[in-house]
SEDRENPA-768419 format. One record per atom (N, C-alpha, C): atom name; residue number from 1; x, y, z. Coordinates in steps of 0.2 Angstrom, whole numbers. Example, Ala and Ser with C-alpha at 12.3 -4.5 7.8 and 13.67 -1.06 7.14 Angstrom:
<rs>
{'N', 1, {66, -28, 39}}
{'CA', 1, {62, -22, 39}}
{'C', 1, {66, -16, 39}}
{'N', 2, {64, -11, 35}}
{'CA', 2, {68, -5, 36}}
{'C', 2, {64, 0, 39}}
</rs>
This chain:
<rs>
{'N', 1, {12, 38, -93}}
{'CA', 1, {15, 35, -87}}
{'C', 1, {14, 41, -81}}
{'N', 2, {12, 39, -75}}
{'CA', 2, {11, 44, -70}}
{'C', 2, {18, 44, -66}}
{'N', 3, {19, 51, -62}}
{'CA', 3, {25, 51, -58}}
{'C', 3, {24, 48, -52}}
{'N', 4, {30, 44, -50}}
{'CA', 4, {30, 41, -43}}
{'C', 4, {35, 46, -39}}
{'N', 5, {31, 46, -34}}
{'CA', 5, {35, 50, -28}}
{'C', 5, {38, 45, -23}}
{'N', 6, {44, 45, -22}}
{'CA', 6, {48, 41, -17}}
{'C', 6, {51, 45, -11}}
{'N', 7, {49, 43, -5}}
{'CA', 7, {53, 46, 2}}
{'C', 7, {58, 41, 4}}
{'N', 8, {63, 43, 2}}
{'CA', 8, {70, 39, 3}}
{'C', 8, {76, 40, 8}}
{'N', 9, {81, 37, 8}}
{'CA', 9, {86, 39, 13}}
{'C', 9, {85, 35, 20}}
{'N', 10, {80, 30, 20}}
{'CA', 10, {79, 27, 26}}
{'C', 10, {80, 19, 24}}
{'N', 11, {87, 16, 24}}
{'CA', 11, {92, 21, 23}}
{'C', 11, {94, 22, 15}}
{'N', 12, {98, 25, 13}}
{'CA', 12, {100, 26, 6}}
{'C', 12, {101, 19, 2}}
{'N', 13, {104, 14, 6}}
{'CA', 13, {106, 8, 3}}
{'C', 13, {100, 5, 0}}
{'N', 14, {94, 5, 3}}
{'CA', 14, {89, 2, 1}}
{'C', 14, {85, 8, -4}}
{'N', 15, {86, 13, -3}}
{'CA', 15, {82, 18, -8}}
{'C', 15, {85, 17, -16}}
{'N', 16, {91, 15, -16}}
{'CA', 16, {96, 14, -22}}
{'C', 16, {92, 7, -25}}
{'N', 17, {90, 3, -21}}
{'CA', 17, {87, -3, -23}}
{'C', 17, {80, -1, -26}}
{'N', 18, {76, 2, -23}}
{'CA', 18, {70, 5, -26}}
{'C', 18, {70, 9, -33}}
{'N', 19, {75, 13, -33}}
{'CA', 19, {76, 17, -39}}
{'C', 19, {78, 13, -46}}
{'N', 20, {83, 7, -44}}
{'CA', 20, {84, 2, -49}}
{'C', 20, {78, -2, -51}}
{'N', 21, {75, -4, -46}}
{'CA', 21, {69, -8, -47}}
{'C', 21, {64, -5, -51}}
{'N', 22, {62, 1, -49}}
{'CA', 22, {56, 4, -53}}
{'C', 22, {58, 6, -61}}
{'N', 23, {65, 7, -62}}
{'CA', 23, {67, 8, -68}}
{'C', 23, {67, 2, -72}}
{'N', 24, {70, -3, -69}}
{'CA', 24, {71, -9, -72}}
{'C', 24, {63, -13, -74}}
{'N', 25, {58, -11, -71}}
{'CA', 25, {51, -14, -71}}
{'C', 25, {49, -11, -77}}
{'N', 26, {49, -3, -78}}
{'CA', 26, {48, 0, -84}}
{'C', 26, {50, -2, -90}}
{'N', 27, {57, -3, -89}}
{'CA', 27, {60, -6, -95}}
{'C', 27, {58, -12, -98}}
{'N', 28, {58, -17, -93}}
{'CA', 28, {54, -24, -94}}
{'C', 28, {48, -24, -97}}
{'N', 29, {44, -19, -95}}
{'CA', 29, {37, -19, -97}}
{'C', 29, {36, -15, -104}}
{'N', 30, {39, -11, -104}}
{'CA', 30, {39, -6, -110}}
{'C', 30, {43, -7, -116}}
{'N', 31, {50, -10, -114}}
{'CA', 31, {55, -11, -119}}
{'C', 31, {59, -5, -121}}
{'N', 32, {63, -6, -126}}
{'CA', 32, {68, -1, -128}}
{'C', 32, {71, 2, -122}}
{'N', 33, {72, 9, -122}}
{'CA', 33, {76, 13, -117}}
{'C', 33, {71, 17, -112}}
{'N', 34, {64, 13, -112}}
{'CA', 34, {60, 16, -107}}
{'C', 34, {62, 17, -100}}
{'N', 35, {61, 21, -95}}
{'CA', 35, {63, 22, -89}}
{'C', 35, {56, 25, -87}}
{'N', 36, {58, 25, -78}}
{'CA', 36, {51, 28, -75}}
{'C', 36, {51, 34, -74}}
{'N', 37, {46, 37, -73}}
{'CA', 37, {44, 44, -71}}
{'C', 37, {44, 45, -64}}
{'N', 38, {50, 46, -61}}
{'CA', 38, {51, 45, -53}}
{'C', 38, {55, 51, -50}}
{'N', 39, {52, 54, -44}}
{'CA', 39, {56, 59, -41}}
{'C', 39, {58, 56, -34}}
{'N', 40, {63, 58, -31}}
{'CA', 40, {64, 54, -24}}
{'C', 40, {67, 60, -20}}
{'N', 41, {64, 61, -14}}
{'CA', 41, {66, 66, -9}}
{'C', 41, {70, 61, -3}}
{'N', 42, {77, 62, -4}}
{'CA', 42, {81, 57, 1}}
{'C', 42, {82, 61, 7}}
{'N', 43, {79, 59, 14}}
{'CA', 43, {80, 62, 20}}
{'C', 43, {87, 61, 24}}
{'N', 44, {88, 65, 27}}
{'CA', 44, {95, 62, 32}}
{'C', 44, {93, 58, 37}}
{'N', 45, {95, 51, 37}}
{'CA', 45, {93, 46, 40}}
{'C', 45, {95, 47, 47}}
{'N', 46, {101, 50, 49}}
{'CA', 46, {103, 51, 55}}
{'C', 46, {98, 55, 59}}
{'N', 47, {95, 59, 56}}
{'CA', 47, {89, 63, 60}}
{'C', 47, {83, 59, 61}}
{'N', 48, {81, 55, 56}}
{'CA', 48, {76, 51, 57}}
{'C', 48, {77, 45, 63}}
{'N', 49, {83, 41, 63}}
{'CA', 49, {85, 37, 68}}
{'C', 49, {84, 40, 74}}
{'N', 50, {86, 47, 75}}
{'CA', 50, {86, 50, 82}}
{'C', 50, {79, 51, 85}}
{'N', 51, {75, 52, 80}}
{'CA', 51, {68, 53, 81}}
{'C', 51, {65, 45, 84}}
{'N', 52, {67, 40, 81}}
{'CA', 52, {65, 34, 82}}
{'C', 52, {67, 32, 90}}
{'N', 53, {73, 33, 90}}
{'CA', 53, {76, 31, 98}}
{'C', 53, {72, 35, 104}}
{'N', 54, {72, 40, 101}}
{'CA', 54, {68, 45, 107}}
{'C', 54, {61, 44, 107}}
{'N', 55, {57, 39, 102}}
{'CA', 55, {50, 38, 103}}
{'C', 55, {47, 43, 100}}
{'N', 56, {49, 48, 97}}
{'CA', 56, {46, 53, 94}}
{'C', 56, {42, 54, 88}}
{'N', 57, {38, 49, 87}}
{'CA', 57, {34, 47, 80}}
{'C', 57, {31, 53, 78}}
{'N', 58, {27, 57, 83}}
{'CA', 58, {24, 63, 81}}
{'C', 58, {29, 67, 77}}
{'N', 59, {35, 69, 78}}
{'CA', 59, {39, 73, 73}}
{'C', 59, {41, 70, 68}}
{'N', 60, {43, 62, 69}}
{'CA', 60, {44, 59, 62}}
{'C', 60, {38, 59, 58}}
{'N', 61, {32, 59, 59}}
{'CA', 61, {26, 60, 55}}
{'C', 61, {26, 67, 52}}
{'N', 62, {27, 72, 55}}
{'CA', 62, {27, 78, 52}}
{'C', 62, {33, 78, 47}}
{'N', 63, {39, 76, 49}}
{'CA', 63, {44, 76, 44}}
{'C', 63, {43, 73, 37}}
{'N', 64, {40, 67, 38}}
{'CA', 64, {39, 64, 32}}
{'C', 64, {32, 65, 29}}
{'N', 65, {27, 69, 32}}
{'CA', 65, {22, 72, 29}}
{'C', 65, {24, 78, 25}}
{'N', 66, {29, 82, 28}}
{'CA', 66, {31, 88, 25}}
{'C', 66, {34, 86, 18}}
{'N', 67, {38, 81, 18}}
{'CA', 67, {41, 78, 12}}
{'C', 67, {36, 75, 7}}
{'N', 68, {31, 72, 10}}
{'CA', 68, {26, 68, 4}}
{'C', 68, {22, 74, 2}}
{'N', 69, {20, 80, 5}}
{'CA', 69, {16, 85, 2}}
{'C', 69, {21, 88, -3}}
{'N', 70, {28, 89, -2}}
{'CA', 70, {31, 92, -6}}
{'C', 70, {32, 88, -13}}
{'N', 71, {33, 82, -12}}
{'CA', 71, {32, 77, -18}}
{'C', 71, {26, 78, -22}}
{'N', 72, {20, 78, -19}}
{'CA', 72, {14, 79, -23}}
{'C', 72, {14, 86, -27}}
{'N', 73, {16, 91, -23}}
{'CA', 73, {16, 98, -26}}
{'C', 73, {21, 98, -32}}
{'N', 74, {25, 94, -32}}
{'CA', 74, {31, 93, -37}}
{'C', 74, {28, 89, -43}}
{'N', 75, {23, 86, -42}}
{'CA', 75, {19, 82, -47}}
{'C', 75, {18, 75, -47}}
{'N', 76, {20, 72, -41}}
{'CA', 76, {19, 65, -40}}
{'C', 76, {12, 63, -40}}
{'N', 77, {10, 58, -43}}
{'CA', 77, {4, 54, -43}}
{'C', 77, {2, 50, -37}}
{'N', 78, {8, 48, -35}}
{'CA', 78, {7, 43, -29}}
{'C', 78, {13, 44, -25}}
{'N', 79, {13, 42, -19}}
{'CA', 79, {20, 42, -15}}
{'C', 79, {20, 36, -11}}
{'N', 80, {28, 34, -11}}
{'CA', 80, {30, 28, -7}}
{'C', 80, {33, 30, -1}}
{'N', 81, {33, 28, 5}}
{'CA', 81, {38, 28, 11}}
{'C', 81, {43, 22, 9}}
{'N', 82, {49, 23, 8}}
{'CA', 82, {53, 18, 6}}
{'C', 82, {57, 15, 12}}
{'N', 83, {53, 12, 16}}
{'CA', 83, {54, 9, 23}}
{'C', 83, {49, 6, 26}}
{'N', 84, {49, 0, 29}}
{'CA', 84, {44, -3, 33}}
{'C', 84, {43, 0, 40}}
{'N', 85, {48, 3, 43}}
{'CA', 85, {48, 5, 50}}
{'C', 85, {43, 11, 49}}
{'N', 86, {44, 16, 46}}
{'CA', 86, {41, 22, 45}}
{'C', 86, {34, 22, 43}}
{'N', 87, {32, 16, 41}}
{'CA', 87, {25, 15, 41}}
{'C', 87, {21, 16, 46}}
{'N', 88, {24, 16, 51}}
{'CA', 88, {21, 17, 59}}
{'C', 88, {18, 24, 59}}
{'N', 89, {20, 28, 54}}
{'CA', 89, {16, 34, 54}}
{'C', 89, {12, 35, 47}}
{'N', 90, {12, 29, 43}}
{'CA', 90, {10, 31, 38}}
{'C', 90, {2, 33, 37}}
{'N', 91, {-3, 32, 42}}
{'CA', 91, {-8, 35, 42}}
{'C', 91, {-8, 43, 42}}
{'N', 92, {-4, 45, 46}}
{'CA', 92, {-4, 53, 48}}
{'C', 92, {-1, 55, 41}}
{'N', 93, {5, 52, 38}}
{'CA', 93, {6, 56, 32}}
{'C', 93, {1, 55, 26}}
{'N', 94, {-3, 49, 26}}
{'CA', 94, {-7, 48, 20}}
{'C', 94, {-13, 54, 21}}
{'N', 95, {-16, 55, 28}}
{'CA', 95, {-20, 60, 29}}
{'C', 95, {-19, 67, 26}}
{'N', 96, {-12, 69, 25}}
{'CA', 96, {-10, 75, 22}}
{'C', 96, {-10, 75, 14}}
{'N', 97, {-11, 69, 11}}
{'CA', 97, {-9, 69, 4}}
{'C', 97, {-17, 69, 0}}
{'N', 98, {-17, 71, -6}}
{'CA', 98, {-22, 71, -10}}
{'C', 98, {-22, 65, -15}}
{'N', 99, {-16, 62, -15}}
{'CA', 99, {-14, 57, -21}}
{'C', 99, {-13, 50, -15}}
{'N', 100, {-13, 44, -18}}
{'CA', 100, {-13, 40, -15}}
{'C', 100, {-6, 38, -12}}
{'N', 101, {-5, 35, -5}}
{'CA', 101, {1, 33, -2}}
{'C', 101, {0, 25, -4}}
{'N', 102, {5, 22, -7}}
{'CA', 102, {5, 15, -9}}
{'C', 102, {8, 12, -3}}
{'N', 103, {5, 9, 2}}
{'CA', 103, {7, 6, 8}}
{'C', 103, {10, -1, 7}}
{'N', 104, {16, -1, 10}}
{'CA', 104, {20, -8, 10}}
{'C', 104, {18, -14, 12}}
{'N', 105, {14, -12, 19}}
{'CA', 105, {11, -18, 22}}
{'C', 105, {6, -20, 18}}
{'N', 106, {1, -17, 16}}
{'CA', 106, {-5, -19, 12}}
{'C', 106, {-3, -23, 6}}
{'N', 107, {2, -20, 2}}
{'CA', 107, {4, -23, -3}}
{'C', 107, {8, -31, -2}}
{'N', 108, {11, -31, 4}}
{'CA', 108, {15, -37, 6}}
{'C', 108, {9, -42, 8}}
{'N', 109, {5, -40, 11}}
{'CA', 109, {-1, -45, 14}}
{'C', 109, {-4, -47, 7}}
{'N', 110, {-6, -43, 3}}
{'CA', 110, {-10, -47, -3}}
{'C', 110, {-6, -50, -6}}
{'N', 111, {1, -50, -8}}
{'CA', 111, {5, -55, -10}}
{'C', 111, {5, -62, -6}}
{'N', 112, {6, -61, -1}}
{'CA', 112, {5, -68, 4}}
{'C', 112, {-1, -71, 3}}
{'N', 113, {-7, -67, 3}}
{'CA', 113, {-14, -70, 2}}
{'C', 113, {-14, -73, -4}}
{'N', 114, {-12, -70, -11}}
{'CA', 114, {-12, -72, -16}}
{'C', 114, {-9, -79, -18}}
{'N', 115, {-3, -81, -13}}
{'CA', 115, {-1, -87, -14}}
{'C', 115, {-2, -91, -9}}
{'N', 116, {-7, -90, -5}}
{'CA', 116, {-10, -95, 1}}
{'C', 116, {-6, -95, 7}}
{'N', 117, {-1, -91, 8}}
{'CA', 117, {3, -91, 14}}
{'C', 117, {-1, -87, 20}}
{'N', 118, {-1, -90, 25}}
{'CA', 118, {-6, -88, 32}}
{'C', 118, {-2, -87, 39}}
{'N', 119, {4, -90, 39}}
{'CA', 119, {8, -88, 45}}
{'C', 119, {15, -87, 44}}
{'N', 120, {17, -81, 41}}
{'CA', 120, {24, -79, 39}}
{'C', 120, {27, -76, 46}}
{'N', 121, {33, -78, 45}}
{'CA', 121, {39, -75, 50}}
{'C', 121, {41, -67, 46}}
{'N', 122, {41, -63, 50}}
{'CA', 122, {43, -55, 49}}
{'C', 122, {50, -55, 52}}
{'N', 123, {54, -54, 48}}
{'CA', 123, {61, -50, 49}}
{'C', 123, {60, -43, 46}}
{'N', 124, {63, -40, 53}}
{'CA', 124, {62, -32, 52}}
{'C', 124, {66, -29, 57}}
{'N', 125, {66, -23, 59}}
{'CA', 125, {69, -18, 64}}
{'C', 125, {64, -21, 70}}
{'N', 126, {67, -18, 75}}
{'CA', 126, {65, -20, 82}}
{'C', 126, {58, -15, 82}}
{'N', 127, {58, -10, 80}}
{'CA', 127, {52, -6, 79}}
{'C', 127, {46, -9, 75}}
{'N', 128, {49, -12, 69}}
{'CA', 128, {42, -16, 67}}
{'C', 128, {39, -22, 69}}
{'N', 129, {45, -25, 72}}
{'CA', 129, {42, -32, 75}}
{'C', 129, {39, -30, 81}}
{'N', 130, {40, -26, 85}}
{'CA', 130, {37, -25, 93}}
{'C', 130, {32, -20, 93}}
{'N', 131, {31, -15, 89}}
{'CA', 131, {26, -12, 89}}
{'C', 131, {20, -14, 85}}
{'N', 132, {14, -12, 87}}
{'CA', 132, {8, -15, 85}}
{'C', 132, {6, -14, 78}}
{'N', 133, {9, -8, 75}}
{'CA', 133, {6, -5, 69}}
{'C', 133, {7, -11, 63}}
{'N', 134, {12, -15, 62}}
{'CA', 134, {12, -20, 57}}
{'C', 134, {7, -26, 57}}
{'N', 135, {8, -28, 64}}
{'CA', 135, {4, -34, 64}}
{'C', 135, {-4, -33, 64}}
{'N', 136, {-6, -28, 66}}
{'CA', 136, {-13, -26, 66}}
{'C', 136, {-15, -24, 58}}
{'N', 137, {-10, -21, 56}}
{'CA', 137, {-13, -20, 48}}
{'C', 137, {-12, -26, 44}}
{'N', 138, {-7, -31, 45}}
{'CA', 138, {-8, -38, 42}}
{'C', 138, {-15, -41, 43}}
{'N', 139, {-16, -41, 51}}
{'CA', 139, {-24, -45, 52}}
{'C', 139, {-29, -41, 48}}
{'N', 140, {-29, -35, 46}}
{'CA', 140, {-35, -33, 42}}
{'C', 140, {-35, -37, 35}}
{'N', 141, {-29, -40, 34}}
{'CA', 141, {-29, -45, 27}}
{'C', 141, {-30, -51, 29}}
{'N', 142, {-31, -53, 36}}
{'CA', 142, {-31, -60, 37}}
{'C', 142, {-25, -64, 39}}
{'N', 143, {-20, -61, 39}}
{'CA', 143, {-13, -63, 39}}
{'C', 143, {-10, -62, 47}}
{'N', 144, {-8, -67, 49}}
{'CA', 144, {-6, -68, 57}}
{'C', 144, {1, -69, 56}}
{'N', 145, {5, -64, 58}}
{'CA', 145, {12, -64, 58}}
{'C', 145, {16, -67, 64}}
{'N', 146, {22, -71, 63}}
{'CA', 146, {26, -72, 69}}
{'C', 146, {32, -68, 69}}
{'N', 147, {35, -66, 74}}
{'CA', 147, {42, -64, 75}}
{'C', 147, {47, -69, 78}}
{'N', 148, {54, -67, 78}}
{'CA', 148, {58, -72, 81}}
{'C', 148, {57, -71, 89}}
{'N', 149, {60, -74, 92}}
{'CA', 149, {62, -74, 100}}
{'C', 149, {66, -67, 101}}
{'N', 150, {67, -65, 108}}
{'CA', 150, {70, -60, 110}}
{'C', 150, {78, -59, 108}}
{'N', 151, {81, -65, 107}}
{'CA', 151, {88, -64, 104}}
{'C', 151, {87, -65, 98}}
{'N', 152, {82, -66, 94}}
{'CA', 152, {82, -66, 86}}
{'C', 152, {80, -59, 84}}
{'N', 153, {76, -56, 89}}
{'CA', 153, {75, -49, 86}}
{'C', 153, {81, -45, 87}}
{'N', 154, {84, -45, 93}}
{'CA', 154, {89, -41, 95}}
{'C', 154, {95, -42, 89}}
{'N', 155, {95, -49, 87}}
{'CA', 155, {102, -49, 82}}
{'C', 155, {98, -47, 75}}
{'N', 156, {93, -48, 73}}
{'CA', 156, {90, -45, 66}}
{'C', 156, {91, -37, 66}}
{'N', 157, {89, -34, 72}}
{'CA', 157, {88, -27, 73}}
{'C', 157, {96, -25, 72}}
{'N', 158, {102, -27, 75}}
{'CA', 158, {108, -26, 75}}
{'C', 158, {111, -27, 68}}
{'N', 159, {109, -33, 65}}
{'CA', 159, {111, -34, 57}}
{'C', 159, {109, -28, 53}}
{'N', 160, {103, -25, 54}}
{'CA', 160, {100, -20, 49}}
{'C', 160, {104, -14, 50}}
{'N', 161, {103, -11, 58}}
{'CA', 161, {106, -5, 58}}
{'C', 161, {114, -4, 58}}
{'N', 162, {116, -9, 61}}
{'CA', 162, {124, -9, 62}}
{'C', 162, {128, -11, 55}}
{'N', 163, {125, -16, 51}}
{'CA', 163, {129, -19, 45}}
{'C', 163, {125, -16, 39}}
{'N', 164, {119, -18, 38}}
{'CA', 164, {116, -17, 32}}
{'C', 164, {116, -10, 30}}
{'N', 165, {113, -6, 35}}
{'CA', 165, {112, 1, 32}}
{'C', 165, {119, 5, 32}}
{'N', 166, {123, 3, 35}}
{'CA', 166, {130, 5, 34}}
{'C', 166, {134, 2, 27}}
{'N', 167, {131, -3, 23}}
{'CA', 167, {133, -4, 17}}
{'C', 167, {138, -11, 19}}
{'N', 168, {137, -15, 24}}
{'CA', 168, {140, -21, 26}}
{'C', 168, {136, -27, 26}}
{'N', 169, {139, -32, 21}}
{'CA', 169, {136, -39, 21}}
{'C', 169, {139, -44, 22}}
{'N', 170, {137, -47, 28}}
{'CA', 170, {143, -52, 30}}
{'C', 170, {139, -59, 30}}
{'N', 171, {142, -64, 27}}
{'CA', 171, {142, -71, 28}}
{'C', 171, {139, -73, 34}}
{'N', 172, {141, -71, 40}}
{'CA', 172, {140, -74, 46}}
{'C', 172, {133, -71, 48}}
{'N', 173, {131, -65, 46}}
{'CA', 173, {124, -62, 48}}
{'C', 173, {119, -66, 43}}
{'N', 174, {121, -67, 37}}
{'CA', 174, {116, -72, 33}}
{'C', 174, {115, -78, 36}}
{'N', 175, {120, -81, 39}}
{'CA', 175, {119, -87, 42}}
{'C', 175, {115, -87, 48}}
{'N', 176, {116, -82, 52}}
{'CA', 176, {111, -80, 58}}
{'C', 176, {105, -79, 55}}
{'N', 177, {103, -76, 51}}
{'CA', 177, {95, -75, 47}}
{'C', 177, {93, -82, 47}}
{'N', 178, {96, -85, 43}}
{'CA', 178, {94, -91, 41}}
{'C', 178, {93, -97, 46}}
{'N', 179, {97, -97, 51}}
{'CA', 179, {95, -100, 58}}
{'C', 179, {89, -98, 61}}
{'N', 180, {87, -91, 60}}
{'CA', 180, {81, -89, 63}}
{'C', 180, {75, -91, 60}}
{'N', 181, {76, -92, 53}}
{'CA', 181, {71, -93, 49}}
{'C', 181, {69, -101, 49}}
{'N', 182, {75, -105, 51}}
{'CA', 182, {74, -113, 51}}
{'C', 182, {70, -114, 59}}
{'N', 183, {72, -110, 63}}
{'CA', 183, {68, -110, 70}}
{'C', 183, {61, -108, 69}}
{'N', 184, {59, -104, 65}}
{'CA', 184, {52, -102, 64}}
{'C', 184, {49, -107, 60}}
{'N', 185, {53, -110, 56}}
{'CA', 185, {49, -116, 51}}
{'C', 185, {46, -120, 55}}
{'N', 186, {51, -122, 60}}
{'CA', 186, {50, -128, 66}}
{'C', 186, {44, -126, 69}}
{'N', 187, {44, -120, 70}}
{'CA', 187, {38, -118, 76}}
{'C', 187, {31, -117, 72}}
{'N', 188, {31, -119, 65}}
{'CA', 188, {24, -117, 61}}
{'C', 188, {25, -112, 57}}
{'N', 189, {30, -107, 56}}
{'CA', 189, {29, -103, 50}}
{'C', 189, {29, -107, 43}}
{'N', 190, {25, -104, 39}}
{'CA', 190, {24, -106, 32}}
{'C', 190, {28, -101, 26}}
{'N', 191, {31, -97, 29}}
{'CA', 191, {34, -91, 24}}
{'C', 191, {38, -87, 28}}
{'N', 192, {42, -82, 24}}
{'CA', 192, {45, -77, 28}}
{'C', 192, {46, -71, 25}}
{'N', 193, {43, -66, 28}}
{'CA', 193, {43, -58, 25}}
{'C', 193, {50, -55, 26}}
{'N', 194, {53, -52, 21}}
{'CA', 194, {59, -49, 22}}
{'C', 194, {56, -41, 23}}
{'N', 195, {54, -40, 30}}
{'CA', 195, {51, -34, 31}}
{'C', 195, {55, -28, 33}}
{'N', 196, {62, -28, 31}}
{'CA', 196, {64, -22, 31}}
{'C', 196, {67, -21, 25}}
{'N', 197, {67, -15, 22}}
{'CA', 197, {69, -13, 15}}
{'C', 197, {77, -16, 13}}
{'N', 198, {81, -16, 19}}
{'CA', 198, {88, -18, 17}}
{'C', 198, {90, -26, 18}}
{'N', 199, {85, -29, 19}}
{'CA', 199, {86, -37, 21}}
{'C', 199, {87, -40, 14}}
{'N', 200, {84, -37, 8}}
{'CA', 200, {85, -40, 2}}
{'C', 200, {93, -39, 0}}
{'N', 201, {97, -35, 3}}
{'CA', 201, {103, -35, 2}}
{'C', 201, {108, -41, 6}}
{'N', 202, {105, -45, 9}}
{'CA', 202, {108, -50, 12}}
{'C', 202, {105, -57, 11}}
{'N', 203, {98, -57, 10}}
{'CA', 203, {95, -63, 9}}
{'C', 203, {91, -64, 3}}
{'N', 204, {92, -70, -2}}
{'CA', 204, {88, -70, -8}}
{'C', 204, {81, -74, -6}}
{'N', 205, {76, -70, -7}}
{'CA', 205, {69, -73, -6}}
{'C', 205, {69, -79, -8}}
{'N', 206, {71, -81, -14}}
{'CA', 206, {70, -88, -17}}
{'C', 206, {75, -93, -15}}
{'N', 207, {79, -92, -11}}
{'CA', 207, {85, -97, -8}}
{'C', 207, {85, -97, 0}}
{'N', 208, {79, -98, 3}}
{'CA', 208, {78, -98, 10}}
{'C', 208, {74, -104, 11}}
{'N', 209, {74, -106, 18}}
{'CA', 209, {71, -112, 21}}
{'C', 209, {63, -113, 20}}
{'N', 210, {61, -106, 19}}
{'CA', 210, {54, -104, 18}}
{'C', 210, {53, -100, 13}}
{'N', 211, {48, -101, 9}}
{'CA', 211, {46, -96, 4}}
{'C', 211, {47, -88, 6}}
{'N', 212, {49, -84, 2}}
{'CA', 212, {52, -78, 4}}
{'C', 212, {48, -73, 0}}
{'N', 213, {47, -67, 5}}
{'CA', 213, {42, -61, 1}}
{'C', 213, {47, -55, 3}}
{'N', 214, {49, -53, -3}}
{'CA', 214, {53, -46, -2}}
{'C', 214, {49, -40, -2}}
{'N', 215, {48, -36, 3}}
{'CA', 215, {45, -31, 4}}
{'C', 215, {46, -25, -1}}
{'N', 216, {51, -24, -3}}
{'CA', 216, {56, -20, -7}}
{'C', 216, {53, -21, -13}}
{'N', 217, {54, -27, -16}}
{'CA', 217, {53, -28, -23}}
{'C', 217, {45, -28, -23}}
{'N', 218, {40, -30, -19}}
{'CA', 218, {33, -30, -19}}
{'C', 218, {31, -22, -19}}
{'N', 219, {33, -18, -15}}
{'CA', 219, {32, -12, -15}}
{'C', 219, {35, -8, -22}}
{'N', 220, {40, -10, -24}}
{'CA', 220, {41, -5, -30}}
{'C', 220, {38, -8, -36}}
{'N', 221, {36, -15, -36}}
{'CA', 221, {32, -16, -42}}
{'C', 221, {25, -14, -41}}
{'N', 222, {22, -13, -35}}
{'CA', 222, {15, -9, -34}}
{'C', 222, {15, -3, -38}}
{'N', 223, {21, 1, -36}}
{'CA', 223, {21, 7, -39}}
{'C', 223, {21, 8, -46}}
{'N', 224, {24, 3, -49}}
{'CA', 224, {24, 2, -56}}
{'C', 224, {17, 1, -58}}
{'N', 225, {14, -4, -56}}
{'CA', 225, {7, -6, -58}}
{'C', 225, {3, 0, -57}}
{'N', 226, {4, 4, -53}}
{'CA', 226, {0, 10, -52}}
{'C', 226, {1, 15, -58}}
{'N', 227, {8, 17, -59}}
{'CA', 227, {10, 21, -63}}
{'C', 227, {7, 20, -70}}
{'N', 228, {8, 13, -73}}
{'CA', 228, {8, 12, -80}}
{'C', 228, {0, 10, -80}}
{'N', 229, {-4, 8, -76}}
{'CA', 229, {-11, 7, -76}}
{'C', 229, {-15, 14, -77}}
{'N', 230, {-13, 19, -73}}
{'CA', 230, {-14, 25, -74}}
{'C', 230, {-13, 28, -80}}
{'N', 231, {-8, 27, -83}}
{'CA', 231, {-6, 30, -90}}
{'C', 231, {-10, 26, -95}}
{'N', 232, {-13, 20, -95}}
{'CA', 232, {-18, 17, -99}}
{'C', 232, {-25, 20, -99}}
{'N', 233, {-25, 24, -94}}
{'CA', 233, {-33, 25, -92}}
{'C', 233, {-37, 20, -88}}
{'N', 234, {-34, 16, -85}}
{'CA', 234, {-36, 11, -81}}
{'C', 234, {-36, 14, -73}}
{'N', 235, {-41, 13, -70}}
{'CA', 235, {-42, 16, -64}}
{'C', 235, {-37, 11, -59}}
{'N', 236, {-32, 16, -56}}
{'CA', 236, {-28, 11, -51}}
{'C', 236, {-30, 11, -45}}
{'N', 237, {-29, 4, -41}}
{'CA', 237, {-32, 3, -35}}
{'C', 237, {-29, 8, -29}}
</rs>
């Protein structure tokens, strides 16, 4: 089994989900008391949020790149940025690595394509919904995303940062997100991407008005596929 390197803390609420899921997946696949070979560098999210608000993506790329290089030097055979938003700087981080960076957008797009989904609604932070990086990378895979209207984007962003990242899961916010999905369904969406790693804390992808794709679970499973395939001598994609 190869070592998985996780860049976490953005927020620690979802990083805890990653840690649990990669270990549960290994135990499920290997049995007994098996668990994952994993290391995590959890950053101070307050510092990252300040860089996001200031649009200092260059400094954010350097910060996460330094962390990624540290994980590689410590023995990680692959690296994951455990947040969708910070994949805005994924190319810069990946360029500094000699090991694979498993990209959450690529993995989610492949899951969508495998099931035949072509027009997903993206629920995510404002940065992910409004910057071009996510939509453009999805288009490389032939997936054309939808995003909520301005009110829906504002509401979704607030739920993520003001509630979920702070550990608050409110029924009223679940109803608001479900209403946003219902509207997208009426407008032609055929699926929904839980495109923020905290959204799985409030929405069950199997209990939505549209088929749901949880990017956190998809990303974590991709890491385990890599680690276990490499362990068996199979070349990981």
